[in-house]
All heavy atoms as TSV, in Angstrom:
chain	resi	resn	atom	element	x	y	z
A	1	MET	N	N	0.855	-1.152	-0.018
A	1	MET	CA	C	-0.030	-0.041	0.001
A	1	MET	C	C	0.892	1.228	0.034
A	1	MET	O	O	1.738	1.415	0.881
A	1	MET	CB	C	-0.900	-0.051	1.279
A	1	MET	CG	C	-1.701	1.271	1.423
A	1	MET	SD	S	-2.949	1.238	2.661
A	1	MET	CE	C	-2.044	0.840	4.181
A	2	ALA	N	N	0.710	2.068	-1.002
A	2	ALA	CA	C	1.465	3.333	-1.108
A	2	ALA	C	C	0.599	4.448	-0.449
A	2	ALA	O	O	-0.544	4.557	-0.726
A	2	ALA	CB	C	1.712	3.660	-2.502
A	3	VAL	N	N	1.351	5.233	0.418
A	3	VAL	CA	C	0.601	6.388	1.085
A	3	VAL	C	C	1.437	7.601	0.733
A	3	VAL	O	O	2.677	7.600	0.857
A	3	VAL	CB	C	0.611	6.114	2.625
A	3	VAL	CG1	C	-0.043	7.249	3.316
A	3	VAL	CG2	C	-0.278	4.905	2.928
A	4	SER	N	N	0.752	8.618	0.396
A	4	SER	CA	C	1.374	9.938	0.139
A	4	SER	C	C	1.032	10.802	1.203
A	4	SER	O	O	0.004	10.930	1.833
A	4	SER	CB	C	0.877	10.491	-1.181
A	4	SER	OG	O	1.179	9.677	-2.324
A	5	LYS	N	N	2.044	11.737	1.466
A	5	LYS	CA	C	1.957	12.763	2.513
A	5	LYS	C	C	1.720	14.120	1.825
A	5	LYS	O	O	2.571	14.498	1.054
A	5	LYS	CB	C	3.144	12.741	3.457
A	5	LYS	CG	C	3.171	13.829	4.540
A	5	LYS	CD	C	4.348	13.611	5.362
A	5	LYS	CE	C	4.468	14.769	6.341
A	5	LYS	NZ	N	5.754	14.640	7.128
A	6	VAL	N	N	0.654	14.749	2.136
A	6	VAL	CA	C	0.344	16.102	1.495
A	6	VAL	C	C	0.431	17.148	2.600
A	6	VAL	O	O	-0.514	17.234	3.380
A	6	VAL	CB	C	-1.000	16.062	0.750
A	6	VAL	CG1	C	-1.197	17.419	0.095
A	6	VAL	CG2	C	-1.088	14.927	-0.209
A	7	PRO	N	N	1.420	18.019	2.589
A	7	PRO	CA	C	1.518	19.063	3.609
A	7	PRO	C	C	0.349	19.960	3.586
A	7	PRO	O	O	-0.143	20.315	2.521
A	7	PRO	CB	C	2.805	19.822	3.249
A	7	PRO	CG	C	3.560	18.921	2.488
A	7	PRO	CD	C	2.613	17.998	1.772
A	8	GLN	N	N	-0.191	20.354	4.763
A	8	GLN	CA	C	-1.397	21.204	4.803
A	8	GLN	C	C	-1.157	22.555	5.485
A	8	GLN	O	O	-1.431	23.582	5.003
A	8	GLN	CB	C	-2.533	20.477	5.581
A	8	GLN	CG	C	-3.013	19.221	4.919
A	8	GLN	CD	C	-3.593	19.550	3.510
A	8	GLN	OE1	O	-4.556	20.373	3.476
A	8	GLN	NE2	N	-3.151	18.881	2.517
A	9	SER	N	N	-0.535	22.549	6.595
A	9	SER	CA	C	-0.221	23.784	7.376
A	9	SER	C	C	0.896	23.585	8.292
A	9	SER	O	O	1.336	22.461	8.514
A	9	SER	CB	C	-1.518	24.239	8.126
A	9	SER	OG	O	-1.821	23.262	9.084
A	10	SER	N	N	1.394	24.675	8.875
A	10	SER	CA	C	2.444	24.710	9.822
A	10	SER	C	C	2.290	25.806	10.796
A	10	SER	O	O	1.678	26.839	10.454
A	10	SER	CB	C	3.744	24.799	9.028
A	10	SER	OG	O	4.872	24.621	9.852
A	11	ARG	N	N	2.896	25.692	11.886
A	11	ARG	CA	C	2.897	26.748	12.898
A	11	ARG	C	C	4.238	26.712	13.647
A	11	ARG	O	O	4.842	25.650	13.732
A	11	ARG	CB	C	1.739	26.786	13.814
A	11	ARG	CG	C	1.719	25.662	14.789
A	11	ARG	CD	C	0.464	25.735	15.684
A	11	ARG	NE	N	0.130	24.441	16.276
A	11	ARG	CZ	C	0.719	23.943	17.381
A	11	ARG	NH1	N	1.534	24.709	18.110
A	11	ARG	NH2	N	0.425	22.789	17.887
A	12	VAL	N	N	4.602	27.823	14.173
A	12	VAL	CA	C	5.856	27.937	14.978
A	12	VAL	C	C	5.517	28.407	16.384
A	12	VAL	O	O	4.586	29.274	16.586
A	12	VAL	CB	C	6.787	28.983	14.284
A	12	VAL	CG1	C	7.986	29.221	15.189
A	12	VAL	CG2	C	7.182	28.495	12.917
A	13	GLY	N	N	6.150	27.733	17.314
A	13	GLY	CA	C	5.991	28.140	18.703
A	13	GLY	C	C	7.301	28.677	19.294
A	13	GLY	O	O	8.285	28.064	19.168
A	14	ILE	N	N	7.174	29.858	19.926
A	14	ILE	CA	C	8.327	30.421	20.525
A	14	ILE	C	C	8.044	30.393	22.024
A	14	ILE	O	O	7.170	31.099	22.572
A	14	ILE	CB	C	8.556	31.909	20.172
A	14	ILE	CG1	C	8.791	31.949	18.650
A	14	ILE	CG2	C	9.727	32.458	20.926
A	14	ILE	CD1	C	8.844	33.320	18.035
A	15	ARG	N	N	8.730	29.495	22.785
A	15	ARG	CA	C	8.541	29.340	24.204
A	15	ARG	C	C	9.525	30.370	25.005
A	15	ARG	O	O	10.690	30.344	24.794
A	15	ARG	CB	C	8.935	27.969	24.627
A	15	ARG	CG	C	8.632	27.599	26.055
A	15	ARG	CD	C	8.882	26.065	26.266
A	15	ARG	NE	N	8.419	25.696	27.618
A	15	ARG	CZ	C	8.884	24.718	28.256
A	15	ARG	NH1	N	9.876	23.989	27.715
A	15	ARG	NH2	N	8.451	24.436	29.376
A	16	VAL	N	N	8.817	31.111	25.818
A	16	VAL	CA	C	9.494	32.149	26.573
A	16	VAL	C	C	9.315	31.875	28.104
A	16	VAL	O	O	8.272	31.363	28.515
A	16	VAL	CB	C	9.048	33.522	26.270
A	16	VAL	CG1	C	9.399	33.885	24.801
A	16	VAL	CG2	C	7.542	33.741	26.494
A	17	GLN	N	N	10.213	32.327	28.936
A	17	GLN	CA	C	10.034	32.268	30.330
A	17	GLN	C	C	9.581	33.601	30.793
A	17	GLN	O	O	10.305	34.671	30.644
A	17	GLN	CB	C	11.463	31.945	30.989
A	17	GLN	CG	C	11.246	31.845	32.594
A	17	GLN	CD	C	12.484	31.485	33.302
A	17	GLN	OE1	O	13.436	30.996	32.763
A	17	GLN	NE2	N	12.417	31.569	34.586
A	18	THR	N	N	8.329	33.628	31.323
A	18	THR	CA	C	7.739	34.918	31.676
A	18	THR	C	C	7.997	35.239	33.203
A	18	THR	O	O	7.692	36.426	33.616
A	18	THR	CB	C	6.198	34.906	31.445
A	18	THR	OG1	O	5.710	33.744	32.192
A	18	THR	CG2	C	5.959	34.674	30.063
A	19	GLY	N	N	8.480	34.377	33.959
A	19	GLY	CA	C	8.730	34.619	35.323
A	19	GLY	C	C	9.087	33.432	36.134
A	19	GLY	O	O	9.450	32.401	35.574
A	20	VAL	N	N	8.797	33.561	37.462
A	20	VAL	CA	C	9.140	32.490	38.350
A	20	VAL	C	C	7.876	32.351	39.331
A	20	VAL	O	O	7.386	33.363	39.828
A	20	VAL	CB	C	10.403	32.755	39.205
A	20	VAL	CG1	C	10.668	31.591	40.184
A	20	VAL	CG2	C	11.558	32.944	38.227
A	21	SER	N	N	7.454	31.148	39.550
A	21	SER	CA	C	6.291	30.859	40.556
A	21	SER	C	C	6.655	31.173	41.874
A	21	SER	O	O	7.896	31.385	42.240
A	21	SER	CB	C	5.789	29.494	40.339
A	21	SER	OG	O	6.682	28.614	40.904
A	22	THR	N	N	5.709	31.091	42.837
A	22	THR	CA	C	6.013	31.338	44.202
A	22	THR	C	C	6.836	30.237	44.804
A	22	THR	O	O	7.480	30.390	45.849
A	22	THR	CB	C	4.708	31.419	45.026
A	22	THR	OG1	O	3.935	30.127	44.794
A	22	THR	CG2	C	3.900	32.613	44.653
A	23	THR	N	N	6.886	29.081	44.154
A	23	THR	CA	C	7.766	27.953	44.591
A	23	THR	C	C	9.209	27.973	44.017
A	23	THR	O	O	9.914	27.153	44.228
A	23	THR	CB	C	7.102	26.595	44.226
A	23	THR	OG1	O	6.979	26.436	42.773
A	23	THR	CG2	C	5.756	26.462	44.996
A	24	GLY	N	N	9.362	28.998	43.079
A	24	GLY	CA	C	10.655	29.052	42.439
A	24	GLY	C	C	10.773	28.412	41.100
A	24	GLY	O	O	11.873	28.470	40.485
A	25	ALA	N	N	9.736	27.826	40.686
A	25	ALA	CA	C	9.786	27.118	39.382
A	25	ALA	C	C	9.668	28.139	38.255
A	25	ALA	O	O	8.809	29.093	38.381
A	25	ALA	CB	C	8.721	26.065	39.274
A	26	PRO	N	N	10.286	28.043	37.136
A	26	PRO	CA	C	10.089	28.876	35.999
A	26	PRO	C	C	8.717	28.821	35.394
A	26	PRO	O	O	8.075	27.740	35.366
A	26	PRO	CB	C	11.186	28.495	35.020
A	26	PRO	CG	C	11.622	27.100	35.404
A	26	PRO	CD	C	11.273	26.937	36.845
A	27	VAL	N	N	8.131	29.879	34.979
A	27	VAL	CA	C	6.842	29.949	34.332
A	27	VAL	C	C	7.084	30.213	32.857
A	27	VAL	O	O	7.770	31.192	32.557
A	27	VAL	CB	C	5.920	31.079	35.008
A	27	VAL	CG1	C	4.643	31.174	34.177
A	27	VAL	CG2	C	5.771	30.784	36.482
A	28	TYR	N	N	6.430	29.396	32.003
A	28	TYR	CA	C	6.713	29.480	30.596
A	28	TYR	C	C	5.391	29.784	29.878
A	28	TYR	O	O	4.257	29.435	30.319
A	28	TYR	CB	C	7.166	28.209	30.043
A	28	TYR	CG	C	8.533	27.695	30.591
A	28	TYR	CD1	C	8.636	26.672	31.465
A	28	TYR	CD2	C	9.699	28.316	30.223
A	28	TYR	CE1	C	9.777	26.213	32.064
A	28	TYR	CE2	C	10.882	27.913	30.787
A	28	TYR	CZ	C	10.994	26.931	31.695
A	28	TYR	OH	O	12.174	26.521	32.196
A	29	ARG	N	N	5.464	30.548	28.740
A	29	ARG	CA	C	4.316	30.698	27.881
A	29	ARG	C	C	4.900	30.481	26.411
A	29	ARG	O	O	6.100	30.693	26.178
A	29	ARG	CB	C	3.854	32.176	27.918
A	29	ARG	CG	C	3.250	32.589	29.254
A	29	ARG	CD	C	1.919	31.909	29.471
A	29	ARG	NE	N	1.263	32.291	30.691
A	29	ARG	CZ	C	1.313	31.586	31.855
A	29	ARG	NH1	N	1.937	30.510	31.877
A	29	ARG	NH2	N	0.655	32.041	32.946
A	30	VAL	N	N	3.935	30.078	25.570
A	30	VAL	CA	C	4.317	29.774	24.152
A	30	VAL	C	C	3.630	30.883	23.253
A	30	VAL	O	O	2.385	31.049	23.392
A	30	VAL	CB	C	3.979	28.376	23.684
A	30	VAL	CG1	C	4.233	28.186	22.296
A	30	VAL	CG2	C	4.731	27.401	24.571
A	31	ARG	N	N	4.373	31.584	22.459
A	31	ARG	CA	C	3.858	32.459	21.516
A	31	ARG	C	C	3.758	31.775	20.167
A	31	ARG	O	O	4.808	31.373	19.642
A	31	ARG	CB	C	4.735	33.727	21.362
A	31	ARG	CG	C	5.139	34.375	22.590
A	31	ARG	CD	C	4.002	34.988	23.373
A	31	ARG	NE	N	4.607	35.842	24.446
A	31	ARG	CZ	C	4.135	35.809	25.678
A	31	ARG	NH1	N	3.097	35.077	26.005
A	31	ARG	NH2	N	4.645	36.589	26.633
A	32	ASN	N	N	2.472	31.492	19.647
A	32	ASN	CA	C	2.364	30.794	18.456
A	32	ASN	C	C	2.188	31.675	17.221
A	32	ASN	O	O	1.434	32.710	17.344
A	32	ASN	CB	C	1.150	29.805	18.527
A	32	ASN	CG	C	1.360	28.686	19.443
A	32	ASN	OD1	O	2.361	27.956	19.249
A	32	ASN	ND2	N	0.547	28.465	20.350
A	33	LEU	N	N	2.877	31.268	16.142
A	33	LEU	CA	C	2.711	31.970	14.855
A	33	LEU	C	C	1.987	31.036	13.938
A	33	LEU	O	O	2.544	29.972	13.518
A	33	LEU	CB	C	4.101	32.359	14.299
A	33	LEU	CG	C	4.965	33.220	15.187
A	33	LEU	CD1	C	6.320	33.303	14.654
A	33	LEU	CD2	C	4.268	34.534	15.493
A	34	GLN	N	N	0.726	31.311	13.584
A	34	GLN	CA	C	-0.067	30.415	12.725
A	34	GLN	C	C	0.145	30.676	11.258
A	34	GLN	O	O	0.701	31.678	10.933
A	34	GLN	CB	C	-1.593	30.581	13.096
A	34	GLN	CG	C	-1.852	30.426	14.507
A	34	GLN	CD	C	-1.741	28.958	14.999
A	34	GLN	OE1	O	-1.886	28.034	14.192
A	34	GLN	NE2	N	-1.582	28.850	16.309
A	35	ASN	N	N	-0.330	29.768	10.445
A	35	ASN	CA	C	-0.419	29.886	8.977
A	35	ASN	C	C	0.966	30.115	8.368
A	35	ASN	O	O	1.026	30.822	7.392
A	35	ASN	CB	C	-1.381	31.044	8.601
A	35	ASN	CG	C	-2.808	30.807	9.058
A	35	ASN	OD1	O	-3.291	29.651	9.056
A	35	ASN	ND2	N	-3.393	31.796	9.607
A	36	VAL	N	N	1.931	29.411	8.786
A	36	VAL	CA	C	3.257	29.359	8.161
A	36	VAL	C	C	3.155	28.478	6.965
A	36	VAL	O	O	2.451	27.396	6.986
A	36	VAL	CB	C	4.303	28.863	9.107
A	36	VAL	CG1	C	5.700	28.662	8.474
A	36	VAL	CG2	C	4.412	29.783	10.366
A	37	LYS	N	N	3.758	28.828	5.847
A	37	LYS	CA	C	3.691	27.980	4.670
A	37	LYS	C	C	4.294	26.620	4.988
A	37	LYS	O	O	5.322	26.510	5.512
A	37	LYS	CB	C	4.530	28.650	3.546
A	37	LYS	CG	C	3.927	29.846	2.889
A	37	LYS	CD	C	4.770	30.410	1.789
A	37	LYS	CE	C	4.237	31.538	1.117
A	37	LYS	NZ	N	5.135	32.022	0.042
A	38	ALA	N	N	3.542	25.614	4.595
A	38	ALA	CA	C	3.938	24.287	4.984
A	38	ALA	C	C	5.257	23.894	4.189
A	38	ALA	O	O	6.045	23.131	4.600
A	38	ALA	CB	C	2.886	23.226	4.557
A	39	ALA	N	N	5.477	24.569	3.053
A	39	ALA	CA	C	6.646	24.240	2.200
A	39	ALA	C	C	7.830	25.083	2.616
A	39	ALA	O	O	8.830	24.898	2.085
A	39	ALA	CB	C	6.288	24.536	0.719
A	40	ALA	N	N	7.717	26.023	3.561
A	40	ALA	CA	C	8.874	26.826	4.021
A	40	ALA	C	C	9.952	25.982	4.587
A	40	ALA	O	O	9.680	25.000	5.217
A	40	ALA	CB	C	8.365	27.852	5.023
A	41	LEU	N	N	11.169	26.335	4.247
A	41	LEU	CA	C	12.300	25.534	4.737
A	41	LEU	C	C	12.559	25.791	6.253
A	41	LEU	O	O	12.293	26.900	6.725
A	41	LEU	CB	C	13.615	25.997	4.025
A	41	LEU	CG	C	13.529	25.718	2.444
A	41	LEU	CD1	C	14.816	26.352	1.783
A	41	LEU	CD2	C	13.403	24.348	2.146
A	42	ASP	N	N	12.985	24.745	6.895
A	42	ASP	CA	C	13.178	24.893	8.383
A	42	ASP	C	C	14.096	25.984	8.689
A	42	ASP	O	O	13.925	26.779	9.741
A	42	ASP	CB	C	13.770	23.514	8.961
A	42	ASP	CG	C	12.710	22.448	8.889
A	42	ASP	OD1	O	11.467	22.714	8.852
A	42	ASP	OD2	O	13.120	21.274	9.036
A	43	GLY	N	N	15.181	26.192	7.985
A	43	GLY	CA	C	16.171	27.204	8.211
A	43	GLY	C	C	15.585	28.631	8.119
A	43	GLY	O	O	15.880	29.462	8.893
A	44	ASP	N	N	14.732	28.777	7.073
A	44	ASP	CA	C	14.012	30.049	6.916
A	44	ASP	C	C	13.071	30.313	8.110
A	44	ASP	O	O	12.983	31.382	8.688
A	44	ASP	CB	C	13.286	30.191	5.612
A	44	ASP	CG	C	14.212	30.109	4.454
A	44	ASP	OD1	O	15.444	30.395	4.571
A	44	ASP	OD2	O	13.753	29.762	3.331
A	45	VAL	N	N	12.279	29.312	8.470
A	45	VAL	CA	C	11.311	29.431	9.574
A	45	VAL	C	C	12.044	29.782	10.907
A	45	VAL	O	O	11.660	30.636	11.588
A	45	VAL	CB	C	10.538	28.140	9.758
A	45	VAL	CG1	C	9.642	28.199	10.952
A	45	VAL	CG2	C	9.648	27.952	8.502
A	46	TYR	N	N	13.193	29.093	11.110
A	46	TYR	CA	C	13.983	29.355	12.361
A	46	TYR	C	C	14.502	30.784	12.355
A	46	TYR	O	O	14.458	31.464	13.298
A	46	TYR	CB	C	15.089	28.325	12.393
A	46	TYR	CG	C	15.920	28.421	13.670
A	46	TYR	CD1	C	15.400	27.839	14.944
A	46	TYR	CD2	C	17.061	29.074	13.769
A	46	TYR	CE1	C	16.100	27.926	16.037
A	46	TYR	CE2	C	17.778	29.134	14.942
A	46	TYR	CZ	C	17.294	28.648	16.077
A	46	TYR	OH	O	17.981	28.658	17.263
A	47	ALA	N	N	15.008	31.224	11.187
A	47	ALA	CA	C	15.514	32.623	11.130
A	47	ALA	C	C	14.503	33.654	11.392
A	47	ALA	O	O	14.697	34.644	12.235
A	47	ALA	CB	C	16.165	32.834	9.746
A	48	VAL	N	N	13.270	33.469	10.891
A	48	VAL	CA	C	12.170	34.365	11.222
A	48	VAL	C	C	11.793	34.278	12.692
A	48	VAL	O	O	11.518	35.362	13.349
A	48	VAL	CB	C	10.974	34.095	10.280
A	48	VAL	CG1	C	9.736	34.917	10.688
A	48	VAL	CG2	C	11.295	34.375	8.890
A	49	ALA	N	N	11.737	33.123	13.208
A	49	ALA	CA	C	11.331	32.901	14.608
A	49	ALA	C	C	12.402	33.597	15.473
A	49	ALA	O	O	12.090	34.216	16.490
A	49	ALA	CB	C	11.207	31.487	14.957
A	50	GLN	N	N	13.661	33.495	15.148
A	50	GLN	CA	C	14.644	34.188	15.976
A	50	GLN	C	C	14.539	35.710	15.879
A	50	GLN	O	O	14.746	36.335	16.855
A	50	GLN	CB	C	16.085	33.678	15.442
A	50	GLN	CG	C	16.477	32.354	15.951
A	50	GLN	CD	C	17.949	32.384	16.322
A	50	GLN	OE1	O	18.782	32.752	15.589
A	50	GLN	NE2	N	18.268	31.843	17.501
A	51	ALA	N	N	14.216	36.184	14.691
A	51	ALA	CA	C	13.986	37.612	14.610
A	51	ALA	C	C	12.800	38.068	15.452
A	51	ALA	O	O	12.892	39.088	16.097
A	51	ALA	CB	C	13.748	37.998	13.085
A	52	MET	N	N	11.739	37.254	15.402
A	52	MET	CA	C	10.558	37.557	16.234
A	52	MET	C	C	10.929	37.382	17.756
A	52	MET	O	O	10.437	38.242	18.582
A	52	MET	CB	C	9.360	36.605	15.915
A	52	MET	CG	C	8.902	36.711	14.588
A	52	MET	SD	S	7.962	38.188	14.318
A	52	MET	CE	C	6.483	37.894	15.271
A	53	ALA	N	N	11.755	36.437	18.061
A	53	ALA	CA	C	12.283	36.313	19.447
A	53	ALA	C	C	12.965	37.486	19.944
A	53	ALA	O	O	12.838	37.855	21.139
A	53	ALA	CB	C	13.100	35.017	19.499
A	54	GLY	N	N	13.677	38.202	19.086
A	54	GLY	CA	C	14.386	39.312	19.463
A	54	GLY	C	C	13.496	40.521	19.892
A	54	GLY	O	O	13.938	41.477	20.506
A	55	LEU	N	N	12.125	40.407	19.509
A	55	LEU	CA	C	11.220	41.462	19.812
A	55	LEU	C	C	10.541	41.130	21.178
A	55	LEU	O	O	9.775	42.012	21.653
A	55	LEU	CB	C	10.197	41.550	18.726
A	55	LEU	CG	C	10.717	41.965	17.314
A	55	LEU	CD1	C	9.648	41.931	16.272
A	55	LEU	CD2	C	11.382	43.369	17.380
A	56	GLN	N	N	10.717	39.910	21.707
A	56	GLN	CA	C	10.096	39.541	22.990
A	56	GLN	C	C	10.722	40.197	24.135
A	56	GLN	O	O	11.961	40.308	24.156
A	56	GLN	CB	C	10.124	38.014	23.118
A	56	GLN	CG	C	9.448	37.242	22.011
A	56	GLN	CD	C	7.950	37.426	22.080
A	56	GLN	OE1	O	7.330	37.336	23.150
A	56	GLN	NE2	N	7.308	37.601	20.890
A	57	GLN	N	N	9.957	40.566	25.121
A	57	GLN	CA	C	10.576	41.156	26.327
A	57	GLN	C	C	11.066	40.090	27.303
A	57	GLN	O	O	11.873	40.379	28.169
A	57	GLN	CB	C	9.599	42.041	27.028
A	57	GLN	CG	C	8.426	41.320	27.638
A	57	GLN	CD	C	7.430	42.286	28.295
A	57	GLN	OE1	O	7.542	43.542	28.175
A	57	GLN	NE2	N	6.608	41.817	29.178
A	58	HIS	N	N	10.640	38.845	27.050
A	58	HIS	CA	C	11.094	37.683	27.921
A	58	HIS	C	C	12.126	36.834	27.233
A	58	HIS	O	O	12.184	36.806	26.077
A	58	HIS	CB	C	9.846	36.855	28.282
A	58	HIS	CG	C	8.717	37.583	28.952
A	58	HIS	ND1	N	8.817	38.102	30.262
A	58	HIS	CD2	C	7.529	37.942	28.574
A	58	HIS	CE1	C	7.791	38.712	30.573
A	58	HIS	NE2	N	6.883	38.588	29.643
A	59	ALA	N	N	12.846	36.088	28.046
A	59	ALA	CA	C	13.902	35.256	27.514
A	59	ALA	C	C	13.281	34.116	26.784
A	59	ALA	O	O	12.315	33.454	27.182
A	59	ALA	CB	C	14.733	34.701	28.719
A	60	VAL	N	N	13.847	33.886	25.578
A	60	VAL	CA	C	13.366	32.753	24.733
A	60	VAL	C	C	14.070	31.471	25.179
A	60	VAL	O	O	15.267	31.367	25.294
A	60	VAL	CB	C	13.681	32.951	23.236
A	60	VAL	CG1	C	13.295	31.790	22.380
A	60	VAL	CG2	C	12.896	34.202	22.773
A	61	VAL	N	N	13.234	30.384	25.400
A	61	VAL	CA	C	13.773	29.086	25.857
A	61	VAL	C	C	13.903	28.277	24.703
A	61	VAL	O	O	14.915	27.468	24.629
A	61	VAL	CB	C	12.778	28.586	26.919
A	61	VAL	CG1	C	13.226	27.107	27.322
A	61	VAL	CG2	C	12.677	29.496	28.115
A	62	SER	N	N	13.008	28.165	23.786
A	62	SER	CA	C	13.070	27.256	22.622
A	62	SER	C	C	12.177	27.744	21.504
A	62	SER	O	O	11.213	28.494	21.671
A	62	SER	CB	C	12.612	25.835	23.034
A	62	SER	OG	O	11.301	25.758	23.443
A	63	ILE	N	N	12.431	27.171	20.358
A	63	ILE	CA	C	11.678	27.399	19.169
A	63	ILE	C	C	11.288	26.106	18.588
A	63	ILE	O	O	12.157	25.270	18.361
A	63	ILE	CB	C	12.432	28.328	18.083
A	63	ILE	CG1	C	12.783	29.669	18.652
A	63	ILE	CG2	C	11.695	28.427	16.775
A	63	ILE	CD1	C	13.738	30.450	17.808
A	64	SER	N	N	10.002	25.954	18.231
A	64	SER	CA	C	9.477	24.655	17.693
A	64	SER	C	C	8.660	24.910	16.491
A	64	SER	O	O	8.179	25.966	16.263
A	64	SER	CB	C	8.705	23.868	18.774
A	64	SER	OG	O	7.591	24.563	19.140
A	65	ARG	N	N	8.452	23.890	15.738
A	65	ARG	CA	C	7.654	23.881	14.480
A	65	ARG	C	C	6.769	22.644	14.512
A	65	ARG	O	O	7.241	21.574	14.751
A	65	ARG	CB	C	8.545	23.919	13.235
A	65	ARG	CG	C	7.689	23.836	11.998
A	65	ARG	CD	C	8.573	23.861	10.744
A	65	ARG	NE	N	7.727	23.936	9.542
A	65	ARG	CZ	C	8.213	24.190	8.311
A	65	ARG	NH1	N	9.484	24.413	8.157
A	65	ARG	NH2	N	7.442	24.181	7.269
A	66	VAL	N	N	5.484	22.914	14.246
A	66	VAL	CA	C	4.520	21.795	14.133
A	66	VAL	C	C	3.933	21.806	12.786
A	66	VAL	O	O	3.307	22.833	12.320
A	66	VAL	CB	C	3.401	21.865	15.221
A	66	VAL	CG1	C	2.383	20.814	15.022
A	66	VAL	CG2	C	4.032	21.965	16.582
A	67	ASP	N	N	4.132	20.710	12.028
A	67	ASP	CA	C	3.522	20.530	10.712
A	67	ASP	C	C	2.343	19.591	10.679
A	67	ASP	O	O	2.329	18.637	11.431
A	67	ASP	CB	C	4.583	19.965	9.768
A	67	ASP	CG	C	5.751	20.872	9.580
A	67	ASP	OD1	O	5.500	22.125	9.376
A	67	ASP	OD2	O	6.871	20.470	9.489
A	68	GLU	N	N	1.287	19.899	9.863
A	68	GLU	CA	C	0.194	18.988	9.688
A	68	GLU	C	C	0.109	18.617	8.264
A	68	GLU	O	O	0.428	19.424	7.353
A	68	GLU	CB	C	-1.101	19.660	10.103
A	68	GLU	CG	C	-1.233	19.950	11.571
A	68	GLU	CD	C	-2.675	20.428	11.938
A	68	GLU	OE1	O	-3.623	20.121	11.244
A	68	GLU	OE2	O	-2.721	21.081	12.975
A	69	ALA	N	N	-0.208	17.398	8.016
A	69	ALA	CA	C	-0.312	16.878	6.624
A	69	ALA	C	C	-1.418	15.859	6.592
A	69	ALA	O	O	-1.710	15.215	7.549
A	69	ALA	CB	C	0.978	16.267	6.250
A	70	ASN	N	N	-1.980	15.693	5.402
A	70	ASN	CA	C	-2.920	14.620	5.103
A	70	ASN	C	C	-2.201	13.447	4.543
A	70	ASN	O	O	-1.275	13.592	3.725
A	70	ASN	CB	C	-3.960	15.030	4.152
A	70	ASN	CG	C	-4.925	16.031	4.752
A	70	ASN	OD1	O	-5.124	16.090	5.955
A	70	ASN	ND2	N	-5.500	16.904	3.866
A	71	LEU	N	N	-2.561	12.209	5.009
A	71	LEU	CA	C	-2.010	10.974	4.455
A	71	LEU	C	C	-3.053	10.376	3.470
A	71	LEU	O	O	-4.199	10.156	3.889
A	71	LEU	CB	C	-1.643	10.041	5.570
A	71	LEU	CG	C	-0.560	10.511	6.521
A	71	LEU	CD1	C	-0.344	9.470	7.659
A	71	LEU	CD2	C	0.746	10.781	5.833
A	72	ILE	N	N	-2.642	10.170	2.290
A	72	ILE	CA	C	-3.586	9.717	1.288
A	72	ILE	C	C	-3.216	8.333	0.757
A	72	ILE	O	O	-2.058	8.107	0.349
A	72	ILE	CB	C	-3.709	10.692	0.050
A	72	ILE	CG1	C	-4.184	12.064	0.622
A	72	ILE	CG2	C	-4.598	10.217	-0.978
A	72	ILE	CD1	C	-4.090	13.187	-0.465
A	73	ASN	N	N	-4.077	7.390	0.794
A	73	ASN	CA	C	-3.855	6.048	0.293
A	73	ASN	C	C	-4.032	6.083	-1.203
A	73	ASN	O	O	-5.085	6.436	-1.751
A	73	ASN	CB	C	-4.866	5.024	0.895
A	73	ASN	CG	C	-4.589	3.651	0.528
A	73	ASN	OD1	O	-3.554	3.370	0.010
A	73	ASN	ND2	N	-5.559	2.817	0.814
A	74	GLU	N	N	-3.000	5.601	-1.910
A	74	GLU	CA	C	-3.022	5.666	-3.404
A	74	GLU	C	C	-3.215	4.269	-3.901
A	74	GLU	O	O	-2.771	3.301	-3.427
A	74	GLU	CB	C	-1.790	6.214	-3.926
A	74	GLU	CG	C	-1.638	7.683	-3.566
A	74	GLU	CD	C	-0.349	8.298	-4.052
A	74	GLU	OE1	O	0.667	7.592	-4.193
A	74	GLU	OE2	O	-0.401	9.512	-4.376
């Protein structure tokens, strides 16, 4: 059985540390960027996310990408 993967959408998450809890644990939030071109190259997406991270007032902890695709049975 041959299955094809058809990219549909992509989003980028920029995880920032917004503070510290009363117990001393770091508090994180994720800033999501929706509707990223599914065909965009990882390096390009990372570069844009880093540029956006530079505009954040909080420290950036990580950058992630989530892709969605349809699997089609041929």
